[in-house]
C-alpha positions as CSV (number, residue, x, y, z in Angstrom):
1,M,43.0,-27.6,32.0
2,P,39.2,-27.6,31.9
3,Y,37.1,-27.7,35.0
4,H,35.2,-31.2,35.2
5,I,31.9,-30.8,36.9
6,E,29.8,-33.6,38.0
7,I,25.9,-33.2,38.0
8,M,24.2,-35.3,40.3
9,S,20.3,-36.1,40.9
10,L,19.0,-36.5,44.1
11,G,15.8,-38.1,45.3
12,E,14.3,-38.4,41.7
13,D,16.1,-39.4,38.3
14,L,16.7,-36.1,36.4
15,Y,19.4,-37.7,34.6
16,S,17.7,-37.5,31.1
17,L,17.0,-33.6,31.5
18,L,20.4,-32.8,33.2
19,E,22.3,-34.9,30.3
20,R,20.8,-32.6,27.8
21,A,21.5,-29.5,29.7
22,A,25.1,-30.5,30.0
23,A,25.5,-31.7,26.6
24,S,24.0,-28.2,25.1
25,L,26.7,-26.6,27.0
26,N,29.6,-28.8,26.5
27,G,28.9,-28.7,22.6
28,I,29.8,-24.9,22.4
29,Q,32.8,-24.6,24.7
30,D,35.5,-26.9,26.3
31,R,36.7,-25.1,29.3
32,F,33.8,-26.5,31.4
33,R,32.9,-30.1,31.1
34,F,29.7,-30.8,32.5
35,E,29.1,-34.6,33.1
36,V,26.2,-36.3,34.9
37,T,27.2,-39.0,37.7
38,Q,28.3,-42.4,36.5
39,P,25.5,-44.8,36.4
40,S,27.4,-47.0,39.1
41,Q,27.5,-44.1,41.5
42,R,23.8,-43.0,41.0
43,A,21.9,-45.1,43.5
44,P,22.9,-43.3,46.8
45,G,21.8,-40.0,45.7
46,L,18.7,-41.3,44.0
47,A,17.8,-42.8,47.5
48,L,18.4,-39.6,49.2
49,S,14.6,-38.8,49.1
50,R,13.2,-35.9,51.2
51,N,10.0,-33.8,51.3
52,A,12.3,-31.0,51.7
53,Y,16.0,-30.4,52.0
54,L,18.5,-28.3,53.8
55,T,21.6,-27.3,52.2
56,T,24.0,-28.4,55.1
57,D,22.6,-32.1,54.7
58,V,23.3,-32.1,51.0
59,Y,26.7,-30.9,51.5
60,D,27.2,-33.7,54.2
61,F,26.1,-36.2,51.7
62,L,28.2,-34.9,48.9
63,Q,31.2,-34.9,50.9
64,A,30.5,-38.6,51.9
65,Q,30.4,-39.5,48.5
66,R,33.5,-38.0,47.7
67,A,35.1,-39.8,50.9
68,A,33.6,-43.3,49.6
69,G,36.6,-43.7,47.2
70,G,37.2,-43.9,43.3
71,A,38.3,-41.3,41.3
72,P,38.5,-37.7,42.4
73,R,35.0,-35.6,42.4
74,P,36.3,-32.3,42.5
75,F,33.3,-30.4,41.7
76,I,29.7,-31.7,42.1
77,I,26.3,-29.8,41.4
78,A,23.3,-31.9,42.9
79,F,19.9,-31.1,41.5
80,L,16.7,-32.1,43.1
81,T,13.0,-31.2,42.8
82,K,11.8,-30.5,46.4
83,P,11.9,-27.3,48.5
84,L,15.5,-26.1,49.6
85,S,16.3,-24.0,52.5
86,S,19.7,-23.1,54.5
87,P,19.9,-22.8,58.2
88,R,19.1,-19.1,57.7
89,I,17.3,-18.7,54.5
90,G,14.3,-20.3,53.1
91,N,12.6,-21.3,49.7
92,L,16.2,-21.2,47.9
93,F,16.7,-21.9,44.1
94,G,20.1,-23.0,45.0
95,S,23.3,-22.4,47.3
96,H,26.8,-23.3,46.9
97,R,30.1,-23.9,49.0
98,G,32.4,-22.8,46.1
99,E,35.8,-23.2,47.9
100,Q,34.6,-26.7,48.3
101,G,33.4,-27.2,45.1
102,M,29.9,-28.4,45.9
103,A,26.6,-26.6,45.2
104,V,22.9,-27.6,45.1
105,V,19.8,-26.2,43.1
106,T,16.1,-27.2,43.2
107,T,13.6,-27.0,40.4
108,A,10.8,-26.9,43.1
109,G,8.2,-24.2,42.6
110,T,10.2,-22.8,39.4
111,A,7.1,-23.4,36.8
112,Q,5.7,-20.1,37.8
113,Y,8.9,-18.4,36.6
114,V,10.6,-20.4,34.2
115,K,9.0,-22.7,31.5
116,E,12.0,-24.3,30.3
117,D,13.7,-26.6,32.7
118,E,16.6,-27.4,30.4
119,R,17.4,-23.8,30.2
120,Y,16.9,-23.2,34.1
121,C,19.4,-26.1,34.7
122,R,22.1,-24.7,32.0
123,Y,21.8,-21.3,33.9
124,Y,22.8,-23.0,37.2
125,M,25.4,-25.1,36.0
126,V,27.2,-22.2,34.7
127,R,26.4,-19.8,37.7
128,Y,28.0,-22.3,40.1
129,A,30.8,-23.1,37.7
130,L,31.6,-19.4,38.5
131,S,31.5,-19.8,42.0
132,F,34.0,-22.7,41.6
133,I,36.3,-20.5,39.9
134,N,35.9,-17.8,42.2
135,W,34.0,-18.4,45.7
136,T,35.2,-14.8,47.0
137,I,32.6,-13.2,44.9
138,K,29.4,-12.7,47.1
139,A,25.9,-12.7,45.9
140,H,24.4,-9.1,45.6
141,D,21.1,-7.2,45.9
142,D,21.8,-4.3,43.7
143,E,19.0,-3.0,41.8
144,A,21.3,-1.9,38.8
145,R,22.8,-5.4,38.6
146,K,19.8,-7.6,38.8
147,D,20.6,-9.5,35.5
148,C,24.0,-10.8,36.8
149,Y,24.6,-14.4,37.7
150,F,25.6,-13.2,41.0
151,N,22.4,-11.4,41.8
152,F,20.8,-12.7,45.2
153,K,17.3,-13.2,43.8
154,G,15.3,-12.7,47.0
155,D,12.6,-11.8,44.7
156,K,12.3,-15.2,42.6
157,R,10.7,-13.4,39.5
158,E,14.3,-11.9,39.0
159,I,15.4,-15.4,37.8
160,I,13.6,-14.3,34.5
161,R,15.8,-11.4,34.1
162,A,18.8,-13.3,34.7
163,L,17.7,-16.0,32.3
164,D,17.1,-13.4,29.8
165,T,20.6,-12.0,29.8
166,G,23.3,-14.6,30.6
167,H,25.1,-11.7,32.2
168,I,28.0,-11.0,34.3
169,C,28.1,-7.4,35.8
170,D,31.2,-5.3,35.6
171,P,32.1,-5.6,39.4
172,C,31.6,-9.5,39.4
173,M,33.8,-9.6,36.2
174,A,36.6,-7.4,37.6
175,Q,36.7,-9.8,40.4
176,L,36.9,-12.8,38.2
177,D,39.6,-11.2,36.4
178,N,41.5,-10.0,39.5
179,P,40.9,-12.1,42.5
180,P,42.2,-10.9,45.9
181,L,46.0,-10.7,46.4
182,G,47.2,-13.7,48.4
183,S,44.4,-15.7,47.8
184,T,44.0,-19.5,46.1
185,V,41.3,-18.1,43.9
186,H,42.2,-19.0,40.1
187,R,42.1,-16.0,38.0
188,L,39.9,-16.2,34.9
189,T,41.7,-17.0,31.9
190,D,41.0,-15.6,28.3
191,D,39.6,-19.1,27.2
192,E,37.5,-19.5,30.2
193,R,36.1,-15.9,29.6
194,E,35.3,-16.9,26.0
195,A,33.5,-20.0,27.1
196,L,31.5,-18.3,29.7
197,L,30.5,-15.7,27.1
198,Q,29.4,-18.7,24.8
199,C,27.3,-20.4,27.7
200,G,25.6,-16.9,28.2
201,S,24.5,-16.8,24.8
202,L,23.1,-20.2,24.7
203,L,21.0,-19.4,27.7
204,L,19.2,-16.6,25.3
205,A,17.7,-19.6,23.3
206,T,14.6,-21.0,24.9
207,I,14.1,-24.6,24.4
208,P,10.4,-25.5,25.9
209,I,10.6,-28.9,27.4
210,R,8.3,-28.6,30.3
211,S,5.5,-31.4,30.1
212,S,1.8,-30.2,30.4
């Protein structure tokens, strides 16, 4: 069964951009299906307008949307355009609660590092799909592995290196293939591995879409 991952826009309408990013990923593989939020469910997210966002507030909002009823929404990645911080760390690109199937990404301040919005969004859709598969893999800050999806990116310039490879380092791939014994984490299947490789190859194709 494929992972069905909802892509939601908060505070500002990014759906045209997100639809393009999702369609490009869906067009090359079928293990991870990225679908933007249904039009009838978009209003609450678009109304959640802030000058800056706290990750915990976003997670509370996403959980409330799930509880509102309707079809199950097991995995949601929210995108926004304002600064994002957690209770411990400021100036984040994104954050996740993988075990709960939730993640949030911001495009704020990314123009100085990344010139292709669609490519950036694709990268984080795949990045957090990985954490939905295996949330026990922790972000690392290893100089030799800075091109990995799971690199912490404390230095935000490191996003360029990650985007230019679409790479999963050997230790992180080993954890995807062999999750902790006794855990409920889903083991990466051969089909999922191939899908991730296809997604990684797509990241190497730059698509300039940022308006001047």
